[in-house]
mmCIF file of the N, C-alpha and C atoms, coordinates in Angstrom:
data_MODEL
# 
_entry.id   MODEL 
# 
loop_
_atom_site.group_PDB 
_atom_site.id 
_atom_site.type_symbol 
_atom_site.label_atom_id 
_atom_site.label_alt_id 
_atom_site.label_comp_id 
_atom_site.label_asym_id 
_atom_site.label_entity_id 
_atom_site.label_seq_id 
_atom_site.pdbx_PDB_ins_code 
_atom_site.Cartn_x 
_atom_site.Cartn_y 
_atom_site.Cartn_z 
_atom_site.occupancy 
_atom_site.B_iso_or_equiv 
_atom_site.pdbx_formal_charge 
_atom_site.auth_seq_id 
_atom_site.auth_comp_id 
_atom_site.auth_asym_id 
_atom_site.auth_atom_id 
_atom_site.pdbx_PDB_model_num 
ATOM 1   N N  . MET A 1 1  ? 1.041   -1.096 0.007  1.00 0.00 ? 1  MET A N  1 
ATOM 2   C CA . MET A 1 1  ? 0.162   -0.019 -0.172 1.00 0.00 ? 1  MET A CA 1 
ATOM 3   C C  . MET A 1 1  ? 0.899   1.294  -0.223 1.00 0.00 ? 1  MET A C  1 
ATOM 4   N N  . SER A 1 2  ? 0.512   2.255  -0.722 1.00 0.00 ? 2  SER A N  1 
ATOM 5   C CA . SER A 1 2  ? 1.695   3.486  -0.862 1.00 0.00 ? 2  SER A CA 1 
ATOM 6   C C  . SER A 1 2  ? 1.045   4.265  0.317  1.00 0.00 ? 2  SER A C  1 
ATOM 7   N N  . THR A 1 3  ? 1.973   5.029  0.290  1.00 0.00 ? 3  THR A N  1 
ATOM 8   C CA . THR A 1 3  ? 1.561   6.303  1.554  1.00 0.00 ? 3  THR A CA 1 
ATOM 9   C C  . THR A 1 3  ? 0.787   6.577  1.514  1.00 0.00 ? 3  THR A C  1 
ATOM 10  N N  . VAL A 1 4  ? 0.752   8.008  -0.035 1.00 0.00 ? 4  VAL A N  1 
ATOM 11  C CA . VAL A 1 4  ? -0.856  8.113  0.208  1.00 0.00 ? 4  VAL A CA 1 
ATOM 12  C C  . VAL A 1 4  ? -2.187  7.627  0.380  1.00 0.00 ? 4  VAL A C  1 
ATOM 13  N N  . SER A 1 5  ? -2.189  6.823  0.451  1.00 0.00 ? 5  SER A N  1 
ATOM 14  C CA . SER A 1 5  ? -3.362  5.788  0.254  1.00 0.00 ? 5  SER A CA 1 
ATOM 15  C C  . SER A 1 5  ? -3.825  5.204  1.723  1.00 0.00 ? 5  SER A C  1 
ATOM 16  N N  . LYS A 1 6  ? -2.044  5.078  2.027  1.00 0.00 ? 6  LYS A N  1 
ATOM 17  C CA . LYS A 1 6  ? -2.105  5.125  4.005  1.00 0.00 ? 6  LYS A CA 1 
ATOM 18  C C  . LYS A 1 6  ? -2.433  6.340  4.654  1.00 0.00 ? 6  LYS A C  1 
ATOM 19  N N  . VAL A 1 7  ? -2.406  7.757  4.304  1.00 0.00 ? 7  VAL A N  1 
ATOM 20  C CA . VAL A 1 7  ? -2.883  8.901  5.090  1.00 0.00 ? 7  VAL A CA 1 
ATOM 21  C C  . VAL A 1 7  ? -3.732  8.865  4.557  1.00 0.00 ? 7  VAL A C  1 
ATOM 22  N N  . VAL A 1 8  ? -4.548  8.767  3.429  1.00 0.00 ? 8  VAL A N  1 
ATOM 23  C CA . VAL A 1 8  ? -6.264  8.824  3.073  1.00 0.00 ? 8  VAL A CA 1 
ATOM 24  C C  . VAL A 1 8  ? -6.858  7.954  3.934  1.00 0.00 ? 8  VAL A C  1 
ATOM 25  N N  . LEU A 1 9  ? -6.327  6.784  4.148  1.00 0.00 ? 9  LEU A N  1 
ATOM 26  C CA . LEU A 1 9  ? -6.881  5.855  4.834  1.00 0.00 ? 9  LEU A CA 1 
ATOM 27  C C  . LEU A 1 9  ? -7.180  6.171  6.419  1.00 0.00 ? 9  LEU A C  1 
ATOM 28  N N  . GLY A 1 10 ? -5.942  6.638  6.597  1.00 0.00 ? 10 GLY A N  1 
ATOM 29  C CA . GLY A 1 10 ? -5.950  6.995  8.002  1.00 0.00 ? 10 GLY A CA 1 
ATOM 30  C C  . GLY A 1 10 ? -6.960  8.288  8.557  1.00 0.00 ? 10 GLY A C  1 
ATOM 31  N N  . ALA A 1 11 ? -7.028  8.857  7.446  1.00 0.00 ? 11 ALA A N  1 
ATOM 32  C CA . ALA A 1 11 ? -7.782  10.691 7.674  1.00 0.00 ? 11 ALA A CA 1 
ATOM 33  C C  . ALA A 1 11 ? -9.191  10.150 7.650  1.00 0.00 ? 11 ALA A C  1 
ATOM 34  N N  . SER A 1 12 ? -9.907  9.264  6.686  1.00 0.00 ? 12 SER A N  1 
ATOM 35  C CA . SER A 1 12 ? -10.994 8.704  6.452  1.00 0.00 ? 12 SER A CA 1 
ATOM 36  C C  . SER A 1 12 ? -11.334 7.970  8.142  1.00 0.00 ? 12 SER A C  1 
ATOM 37  N N  . VAL A 1 13 ? -10.309 7.560  8.461  1.00 0.00 ? 13 VAL A N  1 
ATOM 38  C CA . VAL A 1 13 ? -11.018 6.516  9.752  1.00 0.00 ? 13 VAL A CA 1 
ATOM 39  C C  . VAL A 1 13 ? -11.323 8.083  10.850 1.00 0.00 ? 13 VAL A C  1 
ATOM 40  N N  . LEU A 1 14 ? -9.899  8.688  10.865 1.00 0.00 ? 14 LEU A N  1 
ATOM 41  C CA . LEU A 1 14 ? -10.257 9.463  11.972 1.00 0.00 ? 14 LEU A CA 1 
ATOM 42  C C  . LEU A 1 14 ? -11.219 10.490 11.858 1.00 0.00 ? 14 LEU A C  1 
ATOM 43  N N  . LEU A 1 15 ? -11.481 11.155 11.078 1.00 0.00 ? 15 LEU A N  1 
ATOM 44  C CA . LEU A 1 15 ? -12.625 11.577 10.522 1.00 0.00 ? 15 LEU A CA 1 
ATOM 45  C C  . LEU A 1 15 ? -14.234 10.621 10.911 1.00 0.00 ? 15 LEU A C  1 
ATOM 46  N N  . SER A 1 16 ? -14.091 9.571  10.432 1.00 0.00 ? 16 SER A N  1 
ATOM 47  C CA . SER A 1 16 ? -15.270 8.759  10.911 1.00 0.00 ? 16 SER A CA 1 
ATOM 48  C C  . SER A 1 16 ? -15.375 8.944  12.186 1.00 0.00 ? 16 SER A C  1 
ATOM 49  N N  . GLY A 1 17 ? -14.752 8.291  12.825 1.00 0.00 ? 17 GLY A N  1 
ATOM 50  C CA . GLY A 1 17 ? -14.394 8.310  14.316 1.00 0.00 ? 17 GLY A CA 1 
ATOM 51  C C  . GLY A 1 17 ? -15.011 9.785  15.174 1.00 0.00 ? 17 GLY A C  1 
ATOM 52  N N  . ALA A 1 18 ? -14.624 10.969 14.449 1.00 0.00 ? 18 ALA A N  1 
ATOM 53  C CA . ALA A 1 18 ? -14.850 12.016 15.071 1.00 0.00 ? 18 ALA A CA 1 
ATOM 54  C C  . ALA A 1 18 ? -16.296 12.562 14.953 1.00 0.00 ? 18 ALA A C  1 
ATOM 55  N N  . VAL A 1 19 ? -16.585 12.451 13.591 1.00 0.00 ? 19 VAL A N  1 
ATOM 56  C CA . VAL A 1 19 ? -18.530 12.165 13.443 1.00 0.00 ? 19 VAL A CA 1 
ATOM 57  C C  . VAL A 1 19 ? -19.085 11.102 14.290 1.00 0.00 ? 19 VAL A C  1 
ATOM 58  N N  . VAL A 1 20 ? -18.574 10.328 14.515 1.00 0.00 ? 20 VAL A N  1 
ATOM 59  C CA . VAL A 1 20 ? -19.301 9.003  15.549 1.00 0.00 ? 20 VAL A CA 1 
ATOM 60  C C  . VAL A 1 20 ? -19.417 9.628  17.186 1.00 0.00 ? 20 VAL A C  1 
ATOM 61  N N  . VAL A 1 21 ? -18.296 9.898  17.500 1.00 0.00 ? 21 VAL A N  1 
ATOM 62  C CA . VAL A 1 21 ? -18.051 10.653 18.873 1.00 0.00 ? 21 VAL A CA 1 
ATOM 63  C C  . VAL A 1 21 ? -18.925 11.869 19.081 1.00 0.00 ? 21 VAL A C  1 
ATOM 64  N N  . GLY A 1 22 ? -19.042 12.974 17.503 1.00 0.00 ? 22 GLY A N  1 
ATOM 65  C CA . GLY A 1 22 ? -19.680 13.835 17.576 1.00 0.00 ? 22 GLY A CA 1 
ATOM 66  C C  . GLY A 1 22 ? -21.024 13.949 17.536 1.00 0.00 ? 22 GLY A C  1 
ATOM 67  N N  . VAL A 1 23 ? -21.612 12.887 17.295 1.00 0.00 ? 23 VAL A N  1 
ATOM 68  C CA . VAL A 1 23 ? -23.170 12.262 16.937 1.00 0.00 ? 23 VAL A CA 1 
ATOM 69  C C  . VAL A 1 23 ? -23.610 12.340 18.465 1.00 0.00 ? 23 VAL A C  1 
ATOM 70  N N  . HIS A 1 24 ? -22.753 10.791 19.158 1.00 0.00 ? 24 HIS A N  1 
ATOM 71  C CA . HIS A 1 24 ? -22.886 10.906 20.516 1.00 0.00 ? 24 HIS A CA 1 
ATOM 72  C C  . HIS A 1 24 ? -23.240 12.000 21.753 1.00 0.00 ? 24 HIS A C  1 
ATOM 73  N N  . VAL A 1 25 ? -22.159 12.703 21.106 1.00 0.00 ? 25 VAL A N  1 
ATOM 74  C CA . VAL A 1 25 ? -21.980 13.931 22.430 1.00 0.00 ? 25 VAL A CA 1 
ATOM 75  C C  . VAL A 1 25 ? -22.985 15.181 22.230 1.00 0.00 ? 25 VAL A C  1 
ATOM 76  N N  . GLN A 1 26 ? -23.972 14.853 20.807 1.00 0.00 ? 26 GLN A N  1 
ATOM 77  C CA . GLN A 1 26 ? -25.015 15.574 20.294 1.00 0.00 ? 26 GLN A CA 1 
ATOM 78  C C  . GLN A 1 26 ? -26.367 14.749 21.112 1.00 0.00 ? 26 GLN A C  1 
ATOM 79  N N  . GLN A 1 27 ? -26.360 13.857 20.733 1.00 0.00 ? 27 GLN A N  1 
ATOM 80  C CA . GLN A 1 27 ? -27.464 13.226 21.478 1.00 0.00 ? 27 GLN A CA 1 
ATOM 81  C C  . GLN A 1 27 ? -27.490 13.300 23.232 1.00 0.00 ? 27 GLN A C  1 
ATOM 82  N N  . ARG A 1 28 ? -26.583 13.154 23.383 1.00 0.00 ? 28 ARG A N  1 
ATOM 83  C CA . ARG A 1 28 ? -26.595 12.872 24.839 1.00 0.00 ? 28 ARG A CA 1 
ATOM 84  C C  . ARG A 1 28 ? -27.115 14.403 25.621 1.00 0.00 ? 28 ARG A C  1 
ATOM 85  N N  . ARG A 1 29 ? -26.571 15.459 25.134 1.00 0.00 ? 29 ARG A N  1 
ATOM 86  C CA . ARG A 1 29 ? -26.489 16.833 25.269 1.00 0.00 ? 29 ARG A CA 1 
ATOM 87  C C  . ARG A 1 29 ? -28.623 16.973 25.087 1.00 0.00 ? 29 ARG A C  1 
ATOM 88  N N  . VAL A 1 30 ? -28.519 16.654 24.005 1.00 0.00 ? 30 VAL A N  1 
ATOM 89  C CA . VAL A 1 30 ? -30.495 16.675 23.524 1.00 0.00 ? 30 VAL A CA 1 
ATOM 90  C C  . VAL A 1 30 ? -31.109 16.037 24.785 1.00 0.00 ? 30 VAL A C  1 
ATOM 91  N N  . ARG A 1 31 ? -30.531 14.936 24.993 1.00 0.00 ? 31 ARG A N  1 
ATOM 92  C CA . ARG A 1 31 ? -31.477 14.329 26.267 1.00 0.00 ? 31 ARG A CA 1 
ATOM 93  C C  . ARG A 1 31 ? -31.144 14.691 27.548 1.00 0.00 ? 31 ARG A C  1 
ATOM 94  N N  . GLU A 1 32 ? -30.664 15.562 28.088 1.00 0.00 ? 32 GLU A N  1 
ATOM 95  C CA . GLU A 1 32 ? -30.414 16.200 29.222 1.00 0.00 ? 32 GLU A CA 1 
ATOM 96  C C  . GLU A 1 32 ? -30.794 17.152 28.982 1.00 0.00 ? 32 GLU A C  1 
ATOM 97  N N  . ARG A 1 33 ? -31.282 17.699 27.768 1.00 0.00 ? 33 ARG A N  1 
ATOM 98  C CA . ARG A 1 33 ? -31.608 19.197 27.814 1.00 0.00 ? 33 ARG A CA 1 
ATOM 99  C C  . ARG A 1 33 ? -33.369 18.734 27.560 1.00 0.00 ? 33 ARG A C  1 
ATOM 100 N N  . LEU A 1 34 ? -34.013 17.879 27.098 1.00 0.00 ? 34 LEU A N  1 
ATOM 101 C CA . LEU A 1 34 ? -35.384 17.263 27.363 1.00 0.00 ? 34 LEU A CA 1 
ATOM 102 C C  . LEU A 1 34 ? -35.602 17.046 29.166 1.00 0.00 ? 34 LEU A C  1 
ATOM 103 N N  . ARG A 1 35 ? -34.429 16.323 29.361 1.00 0.00 ? 35 ARG A N  1 
ATOM 104 C CA . ARG A 1 35 ? -34.813 15.770 31.276 1.00 0.00 ? 35 ARG A CA 1 
ATOM 105 C C  . ARG A 1 35 ? -35.166 17.251 31.763 1.00 0.00 ? 35 ARG A C  1 
ATOM 106 N N  . GLU A 1 36 ? -34.262 18.253 31.416 1.00 0.00 ? 36 GLU A N  1 
ATOM 107 C CA . GLU A 1 36 ? -34.098 19.790 32.274 1.00 0.00 ? 36 GLU A CA 1 
ATOM 108 C C  . GLU A 1 36 ? -35.860 20.353 31.874 1.00 0.00 ? 36 GLU A C  1 
ATOM 109 N N  . GLY A 1 37 ? -35.993 19.984 31.257 1.00 0.00 ? 37 GLY A N  1 
ATOM 110 C CA . GLY A 1 37 ? -37.539 20.402 30.121 1.00 0.00 ? 37 GLY A CA 1 
ATOM 111 C C  . GLY A 1 37 ? -38.213 19.873 31.091 1.00 0.00 ? 37 GLY A C  1 
ATOM 112 N N  . VAL A 1 38 ? -38.631 18.589 31.300 1.00 0.00 ? 38 VAL A N  1 
ATOM 113 C CA . VAL A 1 38 ? -39.585 17.777 32.317 1.00 0.00 ? 38 VAL A CA 1 
ATOM 114 C C  . VAL A 1 38 ? -39.251 18.624 34.061 1.00 0.00 ? 38 VAL A C  1 
ATOM 115 N N  . PHE A 1 39 ? -38.433 18.764 34.407 1.00 0.00 ? 39 PHE A N  1 
ATOM 116 C CA . PHE A 1 39 ? -38.194 19.305 35.726 1.00 0.00 ? 39 PHE A CA 1 
ATOM 117 C C  . PHE A 1 39 ? -38.513 20.721 35.634 1.00 0.00 ? 39 PHE A C  1 
ATOM 118 N N  . ARG A 1 40 ? -38.406 21.366 34.682 1.00 0.00 ? 40 ARG A N  1 
ATOM 119 C CA . ARG A 1 40 ? -39.028 22.732 34.394 1.00 0.00 ? 40 ARG A CA 1 
ATOM 120 C C  . ARG A 1 40 ? -40.415 23.043 34.944 1.00 0.00 ? 40 ARG A C  1 
ATOM 121 N N  . ASP A 1 41 ? -40.960 21.898 33.455 1.00 0.00 ? 41 ASP A N  1 
ATOM 122 C CA . ASP A 1 41 ? -42.132 22.163 33.845 1.00 0.00 ? 41 ASP A CA 1 
ATOM 123 C C  . ASP A 1 41 ? -42.666 21.794 35.103 1.00 0.00 ? 41 ASP A C  1 
ATOM 124 N N  . LEU A 1 42 ? -42.514 20.504 35.836 1.00 0.00 ? 42 LEU A N  1 
ATOM 125 C CA . LEU A 1 42 ? -42.714 20.433 37.190 1.00 0.00 ? 42 LEU A CA 1 
ATOM 126 C C  . LEU A 1 42 ? -42.761 21.220 38.052 1.00 0.00 ? 42 LEU A C  1 
ATOM 127 N N  . GLU A 1 43 ? -41.518 22.195 37.966 1.00 0.00 ? 43 GLU A N  1 
ATOM 128 C CA . GLU A 1 43 ? -41.298 23.142 38.638 1.00 0.00 ? 43 GLU A CA 1 
ATOM 129 C C  . GLU A 1 43 ? -42.314 24.288 38.393 1.00 0.00 ? 43 GLU A C  1 
ATOM 130 N N  . ARG A 1 44 ? -42.799 24.554 37.634 1.00 0.00 ? 44 ARG A N  1 
ATOM 131 C CA . ARG A 1 44 ? -43.294 25.550 36.987 1.00 0.00 ? 44 ARG A CA 1 
ATOM 132 C C  . ARG A 1 44 ? -45.099 25.358 37.326 1.00 0.00 ? 44 ARG A C  1 
ATOM 133 N N  . GLN A 1 45 ? -45.408 23.838 37.145 1.00 0.00 ? 45 GLN A N  1 
ATOM 134 C CA . GLN A 1 45 ? -46.606 23.747 37.628 1.00 0.00 ? 45 GLN A CA 1 
ATOM 135 C C  . GLN A 1 45 ? -46.899 23.698 39.283 1.00 0.00 ? 45 GLN A C  1 
ATOM 136 N N  . ASN A 1 46 ? -45.668 23.392 40.287 1.00 0.00 ? 46 ASN A N  1 
ATOM 137 C CA . ASN A 1 46 ? -45.862 23.431 41.783 1.00 0.00 ? 46 ASN A CA 1 
ATOM 138 C C  . ASN A 1 46 ? -45.786 24.928 41.894 1.00 0.00 ? 46 ASN A C  1 
ATOM 139 N N  . ARG A 1 47 ? -45.301 25.984 41.225 1.00 0.00 ? 47 ARG A N  1 
ATOM 140 C CA . ARG A 1 47 ? -45.369 27.355 41.339 1.00 0.00 ? 47 ARG A CA 1 
ATOM 141 C C  . ARG A 1 47 ? -46.996 27.963 40.979 1.00 0.00 ? 47 ARG A C  1 
ATOM 142 N N  . LYS A 1 48 ? -47.568 27.744 39.644 1.00 0.00 ? 48 LYS A N  1 
ATOM 143 C CA . LYS A 1 48 ? -48.910 28.246 39.548 1.00 0.00 ? 48 LYS A CA 1 
ATOM 144 C C  . LYS A 1 48 ? -49.604 27.245 40.859 1.00 0.00 ? 48 LYS A C  1 
ATOM 145 N N  . GLN A 1 49 ? -49.427 26.192 41.581 1.00 0.00 ? 49 GLN A N  1 
ATOM 146 C CA . GLN A 1 49 ? -50.234 25.926 42.631 1.00 0.00 ? 49 GLN A CA 1 
ATOM 147 C C  . GLN A 1 49 ? -50.138 26.533 43.454 1.00 0.00 ? 49 GLN A C  1 
ATOM 148 N N  . GLU A 1 50 ? -48.841 26.968 44.115 1.00 0.00 ? 50 GLU A N  1 
ATOM 149 C CA . GLU A 1 50 ? -49.033 28.182 45.167 1.00 0.00 ? 50 GLU A CA 1 
ATOM 150 C C  . GLU A 1 50 ? -49.300 29.264 44.971 1.00 0.00 ? 50 GLU A C  1 
ATOM 151 N N  . ASN A 1 51 ? -48.964 29.600 43.433 1.00 0.00 ? 51 ASN A N  1 
ATOM 152 C CA . ASN A 1 51 ? -50.114 30.830 43.201 1.00 0.00 ? 51 ASN A CA 1 
ATOM 153 C C  . ASN A 1 51 ? -51.325 31.190 43.848 1.00 0.00 ? 51 ASN A C  1 
ATOM 154 N N  . LEU A 1 52 ? -51.708 30.027 43.225 1.00 0.00 ? 52 LEU A N  1 
ATOM 155 C CA . LEU A 1 52 ? -53.048 29.979 43.516 1.00 0.00 ? 52 LEU A CA 1 
ATOM 156 C C  . LEU A 1 52 ? -53.885 29.697 44.657 1.00 0.00 ? 52 LEU A C  1 
ATOM 157 N N  . ARG A 1 53 ? -53.064 29.027 45.585 1.00 0.00 ? 53 ARG A N  1 
ATOM 158 C CA . ARG A 1 53 ? -53.327 28.780 46.970 1.00 0.00 ? 53 ARG A CA 1 
ATOM 159 C C  . ARG A 1 53 ? -53.002 30.446 47.659 1.00 0.00 ? 53 ARG A C  1 
ATOM 160 N N  . LEU A 1 54 ? -52.067 31.024 47.347 1.00 0.00 ? 54 LEU A N  1 
ATOM 161 C CA . LEU A 1 54 ? -51.798 32.012 47.980 1.00 0.00 ? 54 LEU A CA 1 
ATOM 162 C C  . LEU A 1 54 ? -52.917 33.115 47.139 1.00 0.00 ? 54 LEU A C  1 
ATOM 163 N N  . LEU A 1 55 ? -53.237 33.184 46.215 1.00 0.00 ? 55 LEU A N  1 
ATOM 164 C CA . LEU A 1 55 ? -54.354 34.119 45.456 1.00 0.00 ? 55 LEU A CA 1 
ATOM 165 C C  . LEU A 1 55 ? -55.811 33.784 46.718 1.00 0.00 ? 55 LEU A C  1 
ATOM 166 N N  . GLU A 1 56 ? -56.168 32.381 46.481 1.00 0.00 ? 56 GLU A N  1 
ATOM 167 C CA . GLU A 1 56 ? -57.574 32.354 47.551 1.00 0.00 ? 56 GLU A CA 1 
ATOM 168 C C  . GLU A 1 56 ? -56.898 32.453 48.860 1.00 0.00 ? 56 GLU A C  1 
ATOM 169 N N  . GLU A 1 57 ? -56.008 32.394 49.278 1.00 0.00 ? 57 GLU A N  1 
ATOM 170 C CA . GLU A 1 57 ? -56.113 32.892 50.772 1.00 0.00 ? 57 GLU A CA 1 
ATOM 171 C C  . GLU A 1 57 ? -56.236 34.409 51.120 1.00 0.00 ? 57 GLU A C  1 
ATOM 172 N N  . GLN A 1 58 ? -55.303 35.256 49.695 1.00 0.00 ? 58 GLN A N  1 
ATOM 173 C CA . GLN A 1 58 ? -55.858 36.648 49.847 1.00 0.00 ? 58 GLN A CA 1 
ATOM 174 C C  . GLN A 1 58 ? -57.058 36.869 49.311 1.00 0.00 ? 58 GLN A C  1 
ATOM 175 N N  . ILE A 1 59 ? -57.831 35.915 48.610 1.00 0.00 ? 59 ILE A N  1 
ATOM 176 C CA . ILE A 1 59 ? -59.629 36.372 48.673 1.00 0.00 ? 59 ILE A CA 1 
ATOM 177 C C  . ILE A 1 59 ? -60.185 36.742 50.062 1.00 0.00 ? 59 ILE A C  1 
ATOM 178 N N  . VAL A 1 60 ? -59.695 35.391 50.858 1.00 0.00 ? 60 VAL A N  1 
ATOM 179 C CA . VAL A 1 60 ? -60.838 34.846 51.926 1.00 0.00 ? 60 VAL A CA 1 
ATOM 180 C C  . VAL A 1 60 ? -60.045 36.193 52.607 1.00 0.00 ? 60 VAL A C  1 
ATOM 181 N N  . LEU A 1 61 ? -58.854 36.777 53.108 1.00 0.00 ? 61 LEU A N  1 
ATOM 182 C CA . LEU A 1 61 ? -58.743 37.756 53.856 1.00 0.00 ? 61 LEU A CA 1 
ATOM 183 C C  . LEU A 1 61 ? -59.130 39.676 53.119 1.00 0.00 ? 61 LEU A C  1 
ATOM 184 N N  . THR A 1 62 ? -59.269 38.556 52.339 1.00 0.00 ? 62 THR A N  1 
ATOM 185 C CA . THR A 1 62 ? -60.110 40.328 51.562 1.00 0.00 ? 62 THR A CA 1 
ATOM 186 C C  . THR A 1 62 ? -61.357 40.615 51.796 1.00 0.00 ? 62 THR A C  1 
ATOM 187 N N  . LYS A 1 63 ? -62.061 39.125 51.829 1.00 0.00 ? 63 LYS A N  1 
ATOM 188 C CA . LYS A 1 63 ? -63.338 39.314 52.731 1.00 0.00 ? 63 LYS A CA 1 
ATOM 189 C C  . LYS A 1 63 ? -63.581 39.594 53.837 1.00 0.00 ? 63 LYS A C  1 
ATOM 190 N N  . GLN A 1 64 ? -62.377 39.030 54.708 1.00 0.00 ? 64 GLN A N  1 
ATOM 191 C CA . GLN A 1 64 ? -62.761 38.967 56.132 1.00 0.00 ? 64 GLN A CA 1 
ATOM 192 C C  . GLN A 1 64 ? -62.363 40.902 56.550 1.00 0.00 ? 64 GLN A C  1 
ATOM 193 N N  . LEU A 1 65 ? -61.733 41.122 55.654 1.00 0.00 ? 65 LEU A N  1 
ATOM 194 C CA . LEU A 1 65 ? -61.180 42.970 55.982 1.00 0.00 ? 65 LEU A CA 1 
ATOM 195 C C  . LEU A 1 65 ? -62.552 43.549 55.291 1.00 0.00 ? 65 LEU A C  1 
ATOM 196 N N  . GLU A 1 66 ? -63.093 43.104 54.515 1.00 0.00 ? 66 GLU A N  1 
ATOM 197 C CA . GLU A 1 66 ? -64.125 44.112 54.011 1.00 0.00 ? 66 GLU A CA 1 
ATOM 198 C C  . GLU A 1 66 ? -65.223 43.806 55.171 1.00 0.00 ? 66 GLU A C  1 
ATOM 199 N N  . MET A 1 67 ? -65.724 42.757 55.831 1.00 0.00 ? 67 MET A N  1 
ATOM 200 C CA . MET A 1 67 ? -66.654 42.231 56.536 1.00 0.00 ? 67 MET A CA 1 
ATOM 201 C C  . MET A 1 67 ? -66.606 43.528 57.708 1.00 0.00 ? 67 MET A C  1 
ATOM 202 N N  . GLU A 1 68 ? -64.950 43.501 58.309 1.00 0.00 ? 68 GLU A N  1 
ATOM 203 C CA . GLU A 1 68 ? -64.846 44.238 59.240 1.00 0.00 ? 68 GLU A CA 1 
ATOM 204 C C  . GLU A 1 68 ? -65.074 45.510 59.463 1.00 0.00 ? 68 GLU A C  1 
ATOM 205 N N  . ARG A 1 69 ? -64.841 46.082 57.924 1.00 0.00 ? 69 ARG A N  1 
ATOM 206 C CA . ARG A 1 69 ? -65.136 47.101 57.658 1.00 0.00 ? 69 ARG A CA 1 
ATOM 207 C C  . ARG A 1 69 ? -66.489 47.984 57.535 1.00 0.00 ? 69 ARG A C  1 
ATOM 208 N N  . SER A 1 70 ? -66.776 46.947 57.148 1.00 0.00 ? 70 SER A N  1 
ATOM 209 C CA . SER A 1 70 ? -68.688 46.886 57.251 1.00 0.00 ? 70 SER A CA 1 
ATOM 210 C C  . SER A 1 70 ? -69.234 47.237 58.466 1.00 0.00 ? 70 SER A C  1 
ATOM 211 N N  . LYS A 1 71 ? -68.568 46.298 59.584 1.00 0.00 ? 71 LYS A N  1 
ATOM 212 C CA . LYS A 1 71 ? -69.001 46.275 60.981 1.00 0.00 ? 71 LYS A CA 1 
ATOM 213 C C  . LYS A 1 71 ? -68.757 47.769 60.872 1.00 0.00 ? 71 LYS A C  1 
ATOM 214 N N  . MET A 1 72 ? -67.677 48.120 61.225 1.00 0.00 ? 72 MET A N  1 
ATOM 215 C CA . MET A 1 72 ? -67.158 49.361 61.814 1.00 0.00 ? 72 MET A CA 1 
ATOM 216 C C  . MET A 1 72 ? -68.137 50.378 61.648 1.00 0.00 ? 72 MET A C  1 
ATOM 217 N N  . LEU A 1 73 ? -68.141 50.082 59.995 1.00 0.00 ? 73 LEU A N  1 
ATOM 218 C CA . LEU A 1 73 ? -69.286 51.503 59.761 1.00 0.00 ? 73 LEU A CA 1 
ATOM 219 C C  . LEU A 1 73 ? -70.637 51.917 60.127 1.00 0.00 ? 73 LEU A C  1 
ATOM 220 N N  . MET A 1 74 ? -71.244 49.932 60.606 1.00 0.00 ? 74 MET A N  1 
ATOM 221 C CA . MET A 1 74 ? -72.139 50.041 61.019 1.00 0.00 ? 74 MET A CA 1 
ATOM 222 C C  . MET A 1 74 ? -72.159 50.583 62.755 1.00 0.00 ? 74 MET A C  1 
ATOM 223 N N  . ALA A 1 75 ? -71.174 50.004 63.090 1.00 0.00 ? 75 ALA A N  1 
ATOM 224 C CA . ALA A 1 75 ? -71.382 50.486 64.623 1.00 0.00 ? 75 ALA A CA 1 
ATOM 225 C C  . ALA A 1 75 ? -71.449 52.210 64.635 1.00 0.00 ? 75 ALA A C  1 
ATOM 226 N N  . ARG A 1 76 ? -70.471 53.078 63.714 1.00 0.00 ? 76 ARG A N  1 
ATOM 227 C CA . ARG A 1 76 ? -69.927 54.419 63.449 1.00 0.00 ? 76 ARG A CA 1 
ATOM 228 C C  . ARG A 1 76 ? -71.446 54.804 64.023 1.00 0.00 ? 76 ARG A C  1 
ATOM 229 N N  . GLU A 1 77 ? -72.373 54.736 62.742 1.00 0.00 ? 77 GLU A N  1 
ATOM 230 C CA . GLU A 1 77 ? -73.306 55.020 62.358 1.00 0.00 ? 77 GLU A CA 1 
ATOM 231 C C  . GLU A 1 77 ? -74.703 54.736 63.000 1.00 0.00 ? 77 GLU A C  1 
ATOM 232 N N  . SER A 1 78 ? -74.237 53.799 64.026 1.00 0.00 ? 78 SER A N  1 
ATOM 233 C CA . SER A 1 78 ? -75.533 53.300 64.842 1.00 0.00 ? 78 SER A CA 1 
ATOM 234 C C  . SER A 1 78 ? -75.081 54.291 66.019 1.00 0.00 ? 78 SER A C  1 
ATOM 235 N N  . GLN A 1 79 ? -73.716 54.496 66.504 1.00 0.00 ? 79 GLN A N  1 
ATOM 236 C CA . GLN A 1 79 ? -73.533 55.719 67.559 1.00 0.00 ? 79 GLN A CA 1 
ATOM 237 C C  . GLN A 1 79 ? -73.998 56.838 67.674 1.00 0.00 ? 79 GLN A C  1 
ATOM 238 N N  . GLN A 1 80 ? -74.318 57.383 65.987 1.00 0.00 ? 80 GLN A N  1 
ATOM 239 C CA . GLN A 1 80 ? -74.520 59.012 66.193 1.00 0.00 ? 80 GLN A CA 1 
ATOM 240 C C  . GLN A 1 80 ? -75.981 58.811 65.930 1.00 0.00 ? 80 GLN A C  1 
# 
């Protein structure tokens, strides 16, 4: 085998190996990104549930405050 053919064969083997390694690395990154997306979605859902719970608490507190205000106004009007 001539020197030129050995160089071409070696270069093609190295290039093929580099392509295979590159594809595996890229697949691993895509898999990790997909997995992170699932975790982000779960975290987003948890935050949404927490926000809804806080909103409901605020609604209840607002109703209580309005009732107390109306009682105070009624008490003031009855005193006058």
